[in-house]
N, C-alpha and C positions, 0 to 999 in steps of 0.2 A: 624493510621487504627479504623476504626469503623464498630464493627458488619462486614459483609459480603463486606466491601466497602473499598476498599485500594487507598487513592490518595498521592499524592506528586508533587515535582518539579525536574527535572533531568535537568543537567546543560549541552549542550555541549558546549566545549573548541571553544573558536577562531583558525578558520584556516587562511590561508594568505590573501584568499579574501573574508572572511565570520566571523562577528562578534561573538562575543561569545552570545550564544541564551539560554534563560531558558524556559521550557516548563512547563505546567500543567498536571500534568497526572492523570486519574482516574479509576479505576478499580473495577469491580463488579466481584464477584466468589459465586458460590454456588454448594456445592456437590464435590468439587475437579476441577472444571472447571471455567473456565475463561466465565463470560457470555456477559459482554458486556465492552466496553472501550471508552476513548475518548482520546482525546489530541491535544493540542492545536499548534503543529507545521503544522496542516492543511495537512499532507501529507496521498493520498485515494490510498490505496492497500488493495489487498484481506488477506494481510498478516500483521501483528502486526507492528507497526514501532518500530526503535529502541531503542524511548525513553519509550514506554510500554513494551520491553522486559528488557530494563534495571530496569527498578523498578520493574518488576517482581522478578528477579535475585536479586535484592538487598534485596528484602524482604524473599525469598529462605535461602539466602547466611547469611544474618546477621539480624536473626529475632528477636536479643535484643537491635536493634538500632530502632525498629519499635514500635511506643507506643502503646499499644493496650489498646481501647476506647470498653464499652458496645454500643449496639445500640443507635441511636438517641433519641430514643422515652424510653429509661430506664432514659437517663441523663436528660431528660424533667419531666420526671415523680416523680423526686427528689428534682425539684426545686418547689421555692413558688410564691404565685403570683408577689410579687416584682421580683425576681430572673428571673421569665420567662420575664414581661415585659422590664427588661434592656437586657436581651438576645436577645429578639425581636429588639428592638431601637438602640444596638449595630450594629446585622447584618444587619439592613437597612441602619446603617450611614457608615459602611464599605463599603456596596455595592451598595447604593442608585442610582446610575445611573441604574444596572443591576435590580435591585428585588423591586423597590420601585413601579412601576407600579403593578407589581403581587401581593405585598404585601398588595396595597391598595383596590386590588379587590377581594383578599382573605377575608380583614376586612369587607366589604361590603356584601359579600356574608353569612359571619359568622354572621352578624347582622340581617340577612333575616331570619326569621322565615321560609318562605316557599321555602328555596332556598335548590338547591338538594345536596348540601353540607351538610346542616343539617340534610337531609334524611338517612344518613348513620353512622353506630358510628364508632368512632375512627377515624384513621388517616394514611396513608400510611407514611410505614418507609424505602426507600433505602436503609438503613444499615441493615436492619433487616435479610434479605435474602430473600427466597422463599417459601411458604409452602411446606410441603414434597409432596402434591398432584399436585405441579404445575411439567409440564415437566421442565427440566433442560438440555440445551447442551452447548457446546462450542460457542463463539461468531463467527458469520459469517456476514459478510459487505456484506448482499447479495445486493448492491445496485451498490457496487465495481466489482463485479462478473459481472454482467449486463454491466457494463462500459468496463471492461475488453473485453469482447466478442464483443462487440460494436465496439471497436476499432480494435480489430483483422478485423471484417467484412468490416470497414471501407477504410483496407488497401489493398484490392482488393487480398489477397493471395498473395501478392508479398514475395521475398526470405528475408526469416527473420522475416517476419510477425506474421508467425506462432509459432515463441518461446514461447511467453508470453499465447497463446493457450494450448502450451505442459507443461509449467508451472501450469495450471488450472489443466489439467487432473492426474498430478503428484500429486497435493495437494489433489486431489478426492483419489487418492489410499492410500496417507499417512494416510486420514482421515479413511478410510474404512479398513484397516490394524490397526488402534487405536479404531476400531469400534464406531466411532464417525458418530452420526446419521445425523451430519450436510452433509457426503459426498455422500449421495443419494439428499441431498436437492440440494447441490452444482451441480450435475449433472444435475438434474431437470433444474436449473436455464439456464444452459448453452445451453442444448438442447431449453428452450422456447424461448432465446435468436435467436437462429438461425431460430428457426420458424419464429419468428416476424420482420424477416429482410425483410422490404417493397420491396426489391428488387424482392424476389419469387413470390409475387403476380403479379408484373409487368410483369416480364417474362413469369408468366403463361398467363397471358392476351393476350401480345403479342405473345406470341408463338416463343421466342428469341429460337436458334438454342444453342446448346450446343457449348463450345468453343473446340478446339485442347484438351489442357491439360486437359480437366475436360472428356471430351473423353476417354480418355488415363485412366483415373483412373474409368469408366466404362466399359472398355473392359473387366475388369475380371468379371462382374456382367453378361453382355448379352451375352457373349459366344453361339456357336451355340448349344451347345451337352448337354445343362444342361435348365432346365425348366427357367424359366425368373425369374430374382431378382432383389433385389432393395438394396438398402444401408440400409435398415432398417430389410432385410430377416434375417441374424445371429443374431439381437438384438429380434426379433419375436419368432425365433426358439429356442433362451435361455429362455424365459420365459416359452416354456412348459416344461422345464428340472425340474425334482424335486428330493428329498435327500429321500425320504420316502423308497428307495428299501432296506430291510433290510440286503440284503449282503452287500450292501455300504457302509450302519450305521456301520455294522461290521469290515469292513476294516478300515474305517477312526477314528474309537473311540476305536482300541483295537491292541497292539501288539500281542497279544497270539491267536488270529482268526486263528484257522486250523483247517482240518479235514485230519487225517492220514488215515483214512477209505476209501477215495473218492477213486474212478477209475478214472482215466484220459484219458478215451475212445473216447469223444465227441469234436469236433472243439468246440462247447463253453462251456466246460468244468468250472465250479466254482471253482474249486482248481487244482493245477497240479500236479505231481506224487510223488513231496514231501508232499502233503497235503496243500500247499500255498495258498492264495487266490491270485485269476486272477479278471480281471475287465475288462469284452468284452464290447466295446463301440467303436462308431466311434472316431478314435484314437484322431482327434483335438479338441473334444467335450469333451472327459474324460479330456485330458491336460487343458483344459479351467474350469474344473473344481478343477482341481490341483491349475492353478492360482487365482481363485476364492476363494480358503480356504486360500492362503498364502495373498490376495490382503485383505480378512478380518480379520486376525489378527489368523489365524490358522495355523501356519506354520508345529506343528508336525501331524496334520490331512492331509498336503498337502503332507507332505513327505510319511507317509503310502499311500495313494492311490498313489503317484508317483510309489514306489515300485512295487505294484500290478501291474501297467500299463507296467511298464520295462517286468517284468516276464512274462506277458502278450505278449509283443512283442517278446521275446525270445524263448518264447515257441511257437508261430508264426511262426518265421522266422526257426526254427526247421522242424517244421511241412512242410514248403514252400521247404525246401530243399528236404526234401524224398518225397515228391509230384514231384518234378522236376526230381529228379535222377530215379523216376518207369518211367517218360515218356520222359526222355533225348535223348535215342535214336532216337524214331521218332521227336521229334522236331527238331535234331540238320539235321538229314537226308532234313528235309525240308527247313530247315535254315529259319523259320519263329517264331514267338513270341509274347507274348499276354503283355498287362499293364493291373496289378493291380492294379495301383495308379493312377487316372486321377488327385486327389488332392495330391503333393508333401507335405511333413512336412516340409521341410525345403525352406521358403520363403510362406507358409502359413500365412493368416492372423491373425490366432489365435496361432503363433509360438509356436506348441506343442513341438517340440525339445527343443529348449529354453527353453521353461518352466521347462521339467522334467529336462534339465539339470542344471538350477539355483537352482531349487529346492535340488537338491542333492548334489550340490557344494558347499551350503551354510551350509548344515548338515557337511560337513568335514572340513570346513576353520579354524582355527587355530589363527585367529586374536584376535578379543574382545569377542562382546556379542554374536557373532555367529547366535546363533540359537533365540535369542531373538526379531531380525529384519530382515529385507532383504533388498537387493539392487535389483530392477527389470532387470533382464539380457539385455531384448534387449533392455533397454533405457539407460542403463548406461554402454553399451558395448565398448570399446576402450577408456572409460572416467575414471576406476575406477582404481585403484592403483595395482601392481601386489601384489598380495596376496600369502599367504604360505597356503597350502593344506596337509593334513595327511589322512594315511589310519587309519581313527577313528575306536574304536569300531562298527563292523559291526549289522545291523538291524538283528534279527531272520530271516525273509525271505532271507535270501543270501546264496549263495555256501560258502563252505570252503575257506577262504584265502580271499574272496570279501570283499569289502566296498564302503559305498557311493560314493567313488572318481572313484573305478573301472566302478561301475555301471554308474555315471553320463558319463565318457569316452564311455563307449560302448553303450549305448543310443545315444549319439552324432555320432558315427562311423555307427551305423546303420542306423540314418535319414539322412548323407550326401551320405551314399552308397545306398539309396532306389531309384527305377527307375521309373521314374514318368516324366510325359510329360510336356513338355517346355507351361508355361499357354501364354494366348492372350494378348496382351496389352503390351505395354512399362513399366509402372507402375511397372505392376503383375512380368515382365519378369526383370526389375532391380532389383525389390525385392530379388527374387531368388537369384541373384548373389550377393549381399549384406548380405543378411542372411547368404548364405553358407560363404562368408569371414569373417563376424564377427564370425561366431560357430568356424570357422577353429583357428582365432585370439586368441580367449578365450582359445581353445585347446593345444595353441602353450604356451600358460604361466604355464600347469603343466610338471614339471619333470618328463622326463618316466623313472621308473623303473622297474624292472623283472617283476612285478606281471602286470603293465599295458603292458609291451611288450607282454605277452601272451594275454593279449584281443585285441592286434594290430594284432597279427598273426591269433588269432581264428577268428575276423572279416573280416582279407582279404582273407582268404581260404573260408569263405561262400562267401563272395559277388563274389569272381571269380566262384564259383560253383554254385551260386545259380539260374541261368536262368533268365527267366522274372522278377523274384523278386530284382533283384538285377542292379544297372547302371553299372556294371562290368561284367555282365553276357554273355556269349558267345554270343548269338544273344540279342540284344537289338532293341526298335522301333527306327525307323527314325527320330521321333521328341522328343526323350527322352533325358530329360535335360544333356549335357556332365559331364563329370567326372575328367577334367582335375583339378581343382583348388583343389580338394579332394584329386587325385590321386597323385600330387606332395606333399603334405602334408602326407601322408601313405608311400609314397617312402623315401622322407627325415627321416620319423620315421623309419621304417623299415630297412634302408640301413645299419646300423652298427651291426642289431642284425642277419640280413637274407635276404642278397642279392640278392639270385636268388626269393625270393617271392616277393622283394621289384620292379626288373625290371618285373618281370611278371604282376603285377598289372597296374605299370605304362604304359607297352606296351600295356596292354588290353583299359587304358584308353582313349590314342591317337585319335582314331576315331572320326570322327566327320560326324556321315552319314546322316546330312540334310545337305551336300554339295553334297552327292553323287545323281544322276539321278536316281536310284531306291534302295529302302533300304527295311527292315523288317516293315511293317506297318500293324499292327494288328488290330485287334476290339478294342475300348477302352470303350465298354459298356458292356460287360460281361468278367469278369477279368479270365476265365479259358478259354475260347475260343480263338482258333489258328487260323490266318488267314493268306492268302498266300503272296509273292512279289508281291504288286503290283506299278506301278509310282504314284508318290503322288505330290500332288503340292509345287509349293515351299514357305514354310510357312513364315510368316513376324515374322523374329527375330530382334527384334530391338537390341538385344545386341550381337550381332554375332560378330562384331569387336571385343569386349572386350574377347568374348569367344575365338575365334581365336588367341590372343595373349595370352591370358592362355594356351592355347594348345602348342603355341609357348613355354614359360615358361617350361612347363613341359618336354618339349624335348630338348630344353637347359641345364637342371638340369640332366636331365639321360645321356647326352654328357660330362658335367663336371663330373659326377661320373664315366663314363666309362673310361678314360682317360687313357693310357697306357694297356687296355684289348682291345685286337684286335678283339675278337667274339662278345665283347659285342657292341663295337662301329660298327660291321657290322651291326648286328639287328638293333640298333638305327637307324642307317642310313637309314635303310628298311623302317622301323617304319615311318621317317618322310617323304619319298620317297611316300608312300602309302596315305598317311594318311594328309598332310600339303599342301592346295591348294593354298593359298597367295605366290606369288613370294616373296614378302617384305619380308614375316616372312622366308621362305627359306632362303634367303638373309643375313637377320639377324641370322640365327642361323650358315651358314657358319663364317659370321666376330666373333660369340661368339667362334665355335672353334676352328678360328686361334689364336685368344686373348687366350683361355686355351692351343693351343698346343705351343705357343711362350712365355710362362711367363718366365719373366728376371732370375728368381731364378733356373732356370734349363732347360736340354737341350731339342731344339724341340721334341716333338711328331710327327713323324712321319707318323704315322698312322691315327691322328688323322687332320695332315695338309690335308692328303691326301681327309679326309671325308669333311674338309673345302672345299675344293677345289672341291668337286662334288657337294656339297650342294650351291656353288656359282653358277656352272655351270648348274643347274637346275632354280636356282635362277632369270639369266639372261634371260633363254628361256620363253618368255611369249606366251601362247599359251589358245585356247579356245576349250575345248573338247566337241563334239556332243555325241550322244545318243550309240555308239559304246563300247563294253565292252575294257579294257584296255590291251595294248599287250605290251611286252618289249623286245626289240631286242637288237643284241650287234652289233657294228661297229668296226672292225678289226683296231690294231692301227699297227705301224712299227715292234715291237718287242714282243714275250711272255712275260706276268706277270712272275716274280720269287720270289716275295716276297709277304707276306700277303697285304702288304700295295699298292703294283701293284695291286694285284688283286681286290682290289678297285679300282685303277685307272682304270684299265681296261673296267671299267662302265661308262667310261668320257661319253658316250653316251646313257648310259642306261636310256631311257625318256619314260615315257608314250607316246604312239603313238594311235591315234584312226583315224577312218576314214575319218575326216577330222579334222587338225591342221595346225592351222594359227600362224606363227610366227609374231609377230609384231615387225619385226626389221625397220620398216620406218620411225620409230619415234625417236626422240633424245631428250634427257631433262639430265637435270643437274644429275637427280638419276640414270639412265642408265650409264651416262659416269661415274658417282662413282662406279657402280658395277662392269664395266669393268675393270677400273684399278685395284680396288681390285683385281679382278680375276687375273690380271697379275701378281702382287706382290704375290698373295697365290701361285700359279702355280712357281713363281720364287722359293719361300721357300722350295716348293715341290722338285723343280729341273729340270732340262734342259729334262727331259724325258715326263715331263709334259707342260713345255711351245712347245716341239715340238706338243704333241698331239691336244692340242686346236688349233696351228696353222694350221695344217692340215686338220682340223675338224671347221674352222671358219665361213663356211657357217651358220652352224645351230646354231651357237650361237651368231655372231656378223652381225653389217650392213658392208659394204664394207670399209664405214667410219672408223667408229670403229675400224676394222680389221687391216687398213694402220696406222692411226694417232696415235693410241693407244696403240695397242697391237704389231706390229711390230715393231714401234717406240722404246717402250720400251724395247723389244727384242735386239735390236741390238743396243742400249744405253751401254756406257763403263759402268754403273755403275750396268748393268745387268751380264755383263762380268766378271768383278771385285766379285759381290756376289756368284757367282757362280764356281769360279776358275777353267774357262774352259780352255782348252790347243787350240793348234790353229785348229785342229782338228774338236774339237768341236765347235768353232767358226763358222768355216766354213761350216758344217753343219746347224749349228740354221742359220745362215745368207741366206742358200740357202734355206731353208723352208718359212724365210720373205720375199724373193725375191719370190719366187713362190707364195705367199698368196699375193704380192703388186700385181703382173701381173694378176692374176684371179680377184683381185679388181678392176684394173684398166679396165679389160675387161666389166665387168660388171656394174660399176658405173663408167666411165671415167671423168663425170664433176668433180667428188669430190674426184677421186681418183688418177686421171694421174700423179698431182703433187709429190703426196707422193712416188707414185711407182717409178719415175724417182729418186728422192731423195737418195730411199731405194737400188736403183739399180747402182747406181752411179759408186761402184766400180767392178761390173762385165760388159765386155763392151758389152757381147751377150744380158744381161738380161735389158741394159739400151737402146741396140738397138731396142729391142721388145718393152719396154715402149714407146719408142719416136713413134715406128710406129703405135701403138695402139692411139697416141693422133691423129697423122695425118689422121686415118682412121676415127676417132669420130668427128673429128675437122669441115666436110662438114655438119654434120647432127646433132649430140647431144652435141656441146658444144658451149657457149656462148662467144660472145666476149672477154667479162672481163678475164673470163677464161683462154681462149687463150693466151691473151695479158700477163697474168698472168706468163702461162708457159715459152712465148718467153723470157720475162725478165731473168726468172731464165736459160734458154739455154745462153744467153747474158753473164749473171753473170758466169756460168760454163767454158767459154772459146768456145763456141759453135755460133757465128755469124749467120753463113748463116742459120745453124735450126733455131735459134730465128728469122731472116729475115724471112722463110718459114712460120712459125706460126704465125708473123706479119699481113703478105700478108692474110693469112687464117681468121684473126681476121678482117681484113680490109672489108674481104664479109660481115661481118655480122652488121656491123656499120651502124646507119644510124642516122647523126648531121643535125637537121633542123636549119634554118636561127637564131631561137633565142634562141638556146641553147650553148651560148656563156659561159657559167659556169657548162656543162657536167663533170662529173667527168672523162669520156675516151679522154678526150683533151688532157692530160698530155700522156696516151697511144698513141696518136696520132701523137704527137709531136714525142715521145721517137721513133716510127717506121721510121717515115721519117728520123730523125735524125740518127737512124742506117743504113736505106737505101744510105742515102747521104755518111757516112762512107766507105759504102762497096764499091762504085763507081757509076758511070753515069748509068751504065746498071740497076742497082739495083734499082736505083733512079727512072730512066724512068720507070721501070716496078711499082712503087708501085703510081706514082702520079695519073695515069687514076682513080685505084683504091681510091683515097682520094679524087681525083674530083668527083667520082661519091657518094659517101658515105657522104663527106661531105659540108653542104651547107651553115654552118655560115661563113661570110664574114671576120670575125675578126681571127678566127683561120687558115681560108686559108691565109690571108695575112702574119701571123705570121709563116706559113709555107714558105713563100714565100721568105720572108726577110731572115729567117735561110737559105736559099737554095742559096741567092747571096752573103752570106758573106765569104764563106770557097768553096774551089773547091772539088767538090766529090771523095772519095777515099783520103782525104787528109793524113789519118789514116788509112794503108791496113791491112790484114788479122795478118799479122805478126809484126805490129807496125812500117812497113817503111813508109816513107812519101811520097806522092805524087805529086810533083812538077808541076802536070798540070794547065791549065788557069781557070779562072772562069768561070761557065757556063753563055750563052747567054739567055738574058729573049727574042729573037727575033725567038729562034730556039727552037724544042723541046728537053727536056719535060717541061722546065720551060714555055714555051710560052701558052702551055694549062691550066697551073696552073695560070699564070698572068689573060689570057683572064674569067678562072671562078672566081677568085678573084672579078674581075670588075665586071662579071653579078651577083657574089652573094651581092656586094653592091648596085648594080640598084636593084636588087629585091629587099631586104632587105629593100631598102631605101623606095620601093612603099608601101611597108607590113606595114612599121611604120607610113608612112604617112595618111592612111587608119581609124587609131582609136587614133592620137595622141590627147594629150590633152598641154595646155599654159605651164603646169608647166613643161614637158619634153622638151621644146623648147631648152632648152641651152643644154641638152645632146645631142640632135639630130644635132646641127650645131656641134658640137664636133666630130660624128659620122660621119658627109661630109667630116670632116678635116682631118680624116684618110684615108676617101674613096680616097679625093684627091692624098694622097701621094700614095697609090695604083697606082691612071688612071696615075702617072707622072712617074713610072716607065715604062711603055708603050712606043714606040718611038714616037705615036702620041698622047700622053696621055694628051696634055694640052687640044689640041683641043675636043678630046673626052670627059672630064669633063666639057669644057665649053657649050659644046652639053649638056649635061646631065642638068645643072643646068638652063640651058634655058626651058627644058622642063619641069623641075620642076616648074619653073614660072609661064609656060603656063597652065599647068594642075592644078595646085594647088594656083591659083589666089586669088582664095576665101579665103584662109588662111591668111591675109593679113599683120598680124602682123609677123607670121612666113617667110612671104615670104619678109618682108621687113629684117626679121634678114641675112637671105640669099644673099642680094644684099650685105647689108653693107658689111658681112665676105668674097662673093664672086666673087661679081660684077652684 
């Protein structure tokens, strides 16, 4: 080490894939600052490389191991001429490749009388340090700062590309905290690099439109209810701030600044009733001052100002409560509200509440250096370790029993409970949600003691009573930021200590007025102006789905806590039905309640099960509500409710009804089926009364298909009977309801429900006959041949062949098979119907063949039916299984003669149709088709003659198809 210059070599050990490296490091310093560094590693970054850090730490930790030398100029002064010449020559010899050209150039200039070097007395010495008049600052590689910003800009702002830029800004804050003058310089470099980006001028020249991503960011600045703002507006406003105010200077410079003779009688008093200083300024701006003091290394001054601001906020809170109480009766009578805060403090770009909270929390941290440094609250949220906090001795300007910790918690609760309008734009709305969750996450790290619980009680009461100043006031603006997330935290925190207050707070927060058709919509420009209720536009709430999920979480938390308390469960249920508008969320709550009610380690909670059932019923109902007010109505059920649980269940049909109400029960999807199945499961857990009720009111809850295929089928299953421990009388009563449901569904939707109705009514003769008649009535108009064939096959399987035959003939009247549909799925049904008719007897076969001839034009199908009819005698297996010894039917007599003629005619027509557009590659297939046709022709008495004439006609008509006709002659003559 020579003078103010430290040099050395740092050896980096060999790694698996890298050899050992030795780096030459040189460090210059001046007045306790490193002013320049060089390292042969070649790493480029704004931060010192590991080798520079290693050499610096070695010098600090092992000063005895570093040999000290005077500055090189002092050493040279002590040498004589011979020593100087030897020194220079050895230096050139050791480094001749690097320094020889420079040495020769300097020698020439020194020997020249008129050279510039000879005009200056003395020579520079890099090891001697700077003059006392010279500026000194920490080393900053400006070129690397510029390169880092260029790299960020070149990556186009993709995910993760801003990480390095965030590190640069964090470095700026660190420098400012250490009062390093490079902080401002580095910020200037970053800004200049942004402004120098060539794309800016190009976009300006081309008039390039803003992309959607950047437009979202600009939404916050160009909203219609504010004057025009730009990204520089806040920075320009900050330039106008000054610190010369004497009151402000006294606050930040002394813990003893008081005025006990001051009268606290005006809104902007400088001191409160205790004589403690207050600071009245736009809250985000005032908090920005706190952040600036912290950022520039003045933590104690920041703390003093933070305490003054919080005391001011608490005083304003009390004044607002008194003001509202004076106007409360009039305001609640009118049902109107006003907005006092267009700019919310939580989610604000300057993060005022986060700044106050982190400043106060650092003062009560009991880890290490606590107050000598700070960690930025918003940047490190969720990343910092769980710290331990204490009620450290209080600042002078705090109430008895208060501490920095209580003050931090209270200001967080004040900010979170503030009523404020949801900002415009996706980015701003996401920031509101994110900052709220971050602040609550930080609060959750604090263990609540009796002192803090008092703060929670105090603020919860205030928020409930503070009217328009609170997001939990009795009347709020329609577009006020919802309190669901905050209320859930309040609820869980207060529940062990004050359950009544916890429920009152959470229930008040359940509302979501933005989804209501009309809601209080006050004047947003004058803080104390009261406006009437007017319909408002549907606002663009980009985070609405997240907000609704948070509302659902709050409701679920209350349901869980209310288990076993009938009155609380009824209150929570009523709140859910009133405030939650999403059927999927209501259904989720129903599932949550079911899980809570049926926990494995305890007996089922019947009341909570019935809450679950009612929520499930409401979730199944999909509705569209128009502009009429909600009316609640009751529908009577089989018996009067006897218990508190049944009192809830008696409201099964207690649903919002409006002038226009549409049940979207026509669409089936997996989600709806899942909901319906779950609903039946829940009703089963509740009991037979619930199952009977949902079946009697099925038309308001389910589609006919759902009611028969899922609801009634499940109710009639053996597993349900076993689960409910039903006696014979109860089984029959439930089965009767299921059969009634099935018949109603079959009448409403016979196409989809008739078969299910027949199945469900099998054990009751009258019901079964009724279901069968419904099928017959619908067969002529409303049912397809495939549905009729399916039911007919079911009838045969159940032992009703004549009924099956009747349905099969009805199905045949709806069928039409053309000549080329030889793979149609209905072919098997036609063959089955003919086989059934053949088995019943000649009369049945004679009746169905005309229908077959009329409906089927496909020759191969007709020939297959004809062949089967000639193999056995009709009625060979009678109705009771008795064999019929009759003779085979003649092909020369009806009904087979009609079928034979139709089959031959179909072959002739099909042949001509095929020949119209036949290609050579189908010739061999066509010849095989004619072979099958000949087999059918030969079944007739004069079939040989008919087929010969048929072939002759083909050869004459299609003689132009020479190759094909040659193949015909080869096979058939």
